[in-house]
C-alpha positions in Angstrom: 16.2 11.4 35.7 12.7 11.2 37.3 11.1 12.6 34.2 13.0 10.0 32.1 11.7 7.1 34.2 8.1 8.5 34.1 8.3 9.0 30.3 9.5 5.4 29.8 6.7 4.1 32.1 4.2 6.1 30.1 5.6 4.7 26.8 5.2 1.2 28.1 1.5 1.8 28.7 1.1 3.4 25.3 2.5 0.3 23.6 -0.7 -1.5 24.6 1.0 -3.9 27.1 -1.5 -5.4 29.5 1.1 -7.2 31.7 1.9 -4.6 34.3 4.7 -6.8 35.7 6.7 -6.4 32.5 6.5 -2.6 32.5 8.5 -2.1 35.8 11.6 -4.1 34.7 11.5 -2.4 31.3 11.3 1.0 33.0 14.2 0.3 35.4 16.4 -1.1 32.6 15.5 1.8 30.4 16.4 4.1 33.3 19.7 2.3 33.7 20.4 2.8 30.0 19.3 6.4 30.2 21.8 6.9 33.0 24.5 6.2 30.5 26.0 3.5 32.7 26.8 1.4 29.7 26.7 4.2 27.1 23.9 2.6 25.0 20.2 2.6 25.1 18.2 -0.6 24.9 16.2 -1.1 21.7 12.7 -1.3 23.3 13.2 2.0 25.2 14.8 3.6 22.2 11.9 2.7 19.9 8.5 3.1 21.6 6.8 2.9 18.2 8.6 -0.2 17.1 5.5 -2.4 17.2 3.3 0.2 15.6 5.3 1.6 12.8 9.1 1.3 13.0 11.7 3.8 14.3 10.7 7.4 14.4 12.3 9.4 11.7 14.5 12.4 12.4 11.9 14.5 10.7 10.0 16.6 13.2 6.3 16.8 12.5 5.6 20.4 11.2 2.7 22.0 13.0 -0.5 21.7 11.0 1.1 19.6 8.2 0.4 15.9 8.0 3.4 13.5 7.9 2.0 12.0 4.7 2.3 15.5 3.2 5.9 15.9 4.3 7.4 12.5 3.5 6.8 10.1 0.6 5.2 7.0 2.2 4.5 5.2 -1.2 4.8 1.5 -0.6 4.3 1.8 3.2 1.7 -0.8 4.2 0.2 1.4 7.0 -2.8 3.6 6.4 -2.2 7.3 6.1 -4.3 7.9 9.3 -2.0 5.7 11.3 1.1 7.4 10.0 -0.3 10.8 10.7 -1.4 9.8 14.2 2.1 8.6 15.0 3.4 12.0 13.9 0.9 13.9 16.1 1.5 11.7 19.1 5.3 11.7 19.0 6.1 15.0 17.4 8.2 13.1 14.7 7.1 11.6 11.5 7.8 7.8 11.4 10.3 6.4 9.0 8.6 5.0 5.9 8.3 1.2 6.1 9.2 -0.6 2.9 8.1 -4.1 2.4 9.0 -6.0 -0.6 9.0 -3.8 -3.7 5.6 -4.3 -5.3 5.8 -6.1 -8.6 4.8 -4.0 -11.6 5.4 -0.6 -13.2 5.6 2.6 -11.2 2.2 4.4 -11.6 2.2 7.7 -13.3 0.5 10.4 -11.2 -3.1 11.1 -12.3 -3.1 8.2 -14.8 -5.1 5.0 -14.2 -3.1 1.8 -14.5 -5.6 0.6 -17.1 -4.8 3.7 -19.2 -1.1 3.2 -18.7 -0.7 -0.5 -19.4 -2.6 -3.0 -21.7 -4.5 -5.4 -19.4 -6.3 -7.2 -22.2 -6.7 -10.8 -21.1 -6.3 -10.0 -17.4 -9.3 -11.6 -15.6 -9.4 -8.9 -12.9 -11.9 -6.0 -13.1 -10.4 -2.6 -14.1 -11.5 -1.2 -10.8 -9.4 -3.8 -8.9 -6.4 -3.1 -11.1 -6.6 0.6 -10.6 -7.2 0.3 -6.9 -4.0 -1.7 -6.6 -2.1 1.1 -8.4 -3.6 3.8 -6.2 -2.7 1.9 -2.9 0.8 0.8 -3.8 2.0 3.4 -6.3 2.7 0.5 -8.8 0.5 -0.8 -11.6 0.3 -4.6 -11.1 1.9 -6.9 -13.7 -0.9 -8.0 -16.1 -2.1 -11.5 -15.4 -2.5 -13.5 -18.5 -4.7 -16.5 -18.7 -3.3 -19.9 -19.4 -4.0 -19.6 -23.1 -4.4 -16.7 -25.5 -8.1 -15.9 -25.8 -9.7 -17.3 -29.0 -10.7 -14.7 -31.6 -9.4 -11.7 -33.3 -7.7 -8.8 -31.5 -10.3 -6.0 -31.0 -9.5 -2.7 -32.7 -9.6 0.2 -30.2 -12.8 2.2 -30.4 -14.5 -0.3 -32.7 -17.2 -2.7 -31.6 -16.6 -6.4 -32.5 -19.9 -6.5 -34.4 -18.6 -3.6 -36.5 -15.3 -5.3 -37.0 -16.5 -8.9 -37.8 -19.6 -10.2 -39.6 -21.5 -12.1 -36.9 -24.5 -12.9 -39.2 -25.9 -16.2 -38.1 -24.3 -16.0 -34.6 -27.1 -16.7 -32.1 -25.7 -14.4 -29.4 -26.9 -10.9 -28.9 -24.6 -8.1 -30.2 -24.3 -6.7 -26.7 -22.9 -10.0 -25.5 -20.4 -10.2 -28.3 -19.3 -6.6 -27.9 -19.0 -7.1 -24.1 -16.7 -10.1 -24.6 -14.5 -7.9 -26.9 -14.4 -5.1 -24.4 -13.6 -7.4 -21.5 -11.0 -9.6 -23.2 -9.6 -7.4 -25.9 -10.5 -10.1 -28.4 -13.6 -10.4 -30.6 -14.9 -13.9 -30.1 -15.0 -16.4 -33.0 -18.3 -16.5 -34.8 -20.5 -19.4 -33.6 
């Protein structure tokens, strides 16, 4: 009984509470619940990690193995370091938190989103798109501009200047080809 009260008091301190007056009532109410007087535990005493990462899972943390290597935390908004720290501190891996399911297509392991989905016309850089896929496990839905880009669809592996005759166009070939690479469309001849 004394160990239980001390453990709940220690938990209250770990939760980052700075109001010491609130830890005593919580400890005593937690102790009352631990006595089994009403047969149920109060939620705050039951879930010391509630404010950090949700209820602790029933999965014990295997010695020397990170929680993120034991349980699939894809879609969990917390950093891996935080998840693994909870496992080390509590001895149990926290339950994965699932927010809203990310929009998009599940990312294939080892494949960049930009190699999995056609993002032609998406204004975001490839690095940003691929980063979203790595973080969430989902390739984001391509964002399309308000209007279809002007020009001719660019053939894969062919420069716009090799696909269309830009004789008389005042722009450098590098600029024309860059537009084609970025947008997926060779620009109209000016």
